[in-house]
C-alpha positions as CSV (number, residue, x, y, z in Angstrom):
1,M,-53.1,56.1,-34.2
2,I,-53.8,59.9,-34.5
3,A,-50.2,60.5,-35.7
4,R,-50.5,57.8,-38.2
5,R,-53.8,59.2,-39.6
6,F,-52.3,62.6,-40.0
7,S,-49.1,61.3,-41.6
8,D,-51.1,59.2,-44.0
9,R,-53.1,62.2,-45.1
10,S,-50.1,64.3,-45.7
11,Q,-48.3,61.5,-47.6
12,R,-51.3,61.2,-50.0
13,G,-51.3,64.9,-50.5
14,E,-54.8,65.4,-49.2
15,D,-55.8,68.7,-47.8
16,D,-58.6,69.4,-45.3
17,G,-59.6,72.5,-47.2
18,I,-58.7,75.0,-44.4
19,A,-56.5,77.8,-45.5
20,R,-53.9,78.4,-42.7
21,P,-51.8,81.5,-42.6
22,R,-48.1,81.0,-43.0
23,L,-46.4,81.6,-39.6
24,R,-43.4,83.8,-39.6
25,P,-40.5,83.4,-37.1
26,P,-40.5,85.7,-34.1
27,G,-39.0,89.1,-35.0
28,Y,-39.4,88.6,-38.8
29,Y,-41.3,91.9,-39.3
30,L,-38.9,93.9,-37.2
31,E,-35.8,92.4,-38.9
32,S,-37.4,93.0,-42.3
33,A,-38.3,96.6,-41.5
34,A,-34.7,97.2,-40.3
35,Y,-33.2,95.9,-43.5
36,W,-35.6,98.0,-45.6
37,L,-34.8,101.1,-43.6
38,L,-31.1,100.4,-44.1
39,Y,-31.7,100.1,-47.8
40,V,-33.7,103.3,-48.2
41,V,-31.3,105.4,-46.1
42,S,-28.1,104.1,-47.5
43,F,-29.4,104.5,-51.1
44,A,-30.3,108.1,-50.5
45,A,-27.0,108.7,-48.7
46,A,-25.1,107.2,-51.6
47,F,-26.8,109.4,-54.1
48,M,-26.4,112.5,-51.9
49,H,-22.6,111.9,-51.4
50,W,-22.1,111.1,-55.1
51,R,-23.9,114.4,-56.0
52,L,-21.8,116.4,-53.5
53,G,-18.5,114.9,-54.9
54,N,-17.6,112.6,-52.0
55,E,-17.0,109.4,-53.9
56,L,-15.5,107.5,-51.0
57,L,-18.6,107.9,-48.8
58,A,-20.8,107.3,-51.8
59,A,-19.0,103.9,-52.4
60,L,-19.4,103.0,-48.7
61,C,-23.1,103.7,-48.8
62,A,-23.4,101.8,-52.0
63,G,-21.8,98.9,-50.2
64,A,-24.4,99.2,-47.5
65,V,-27.1,99.1,-50.2
66,I,-25.7,95.8,-51.6
67,V,-25.5,94.3,-48.1
68,S,-29.1,95.3,-47.3
69,V,-30.4,93.9,-50.6
70,A,-28.6,90.6,-49.8
71,A,-30.1,90.6,-46.3
72,I,-33.6,91.2,-47.6
73,A,-33.2,88.4,-50.2
74,R,-31.9,86.0,-47.6
75,L,-34.7,86.9,-45.2
76,Y,-37.3,86.4,-47.9
77,R,-35.9,83.0,-49.0
78,T,-35.7,81.7,-45.4
79,S,-39.3,82.8,-44.7
80,R,-40.6,81.1,-47.9
81,A,-39.0,77.8,-46.9
82,L,-41.0,77.6,-43.7
């Protein structure tokens, strides 16, 4: 009976008026910080290598920037779906 009452309420779209914080999966903030750190460091390294004339390492660091941006976007999308 309790489960039915709660399921009926959610099906009708009623809200009890209590704002509940969105729960993040375990390790979300650590993983997010690691991707942001990778982004910042690899972006700076790509710029530095490009300015010093080492295009190969600049391209590798630019690839790391792209990977980190994709990882940040994926992490954001999966956390918004919860």
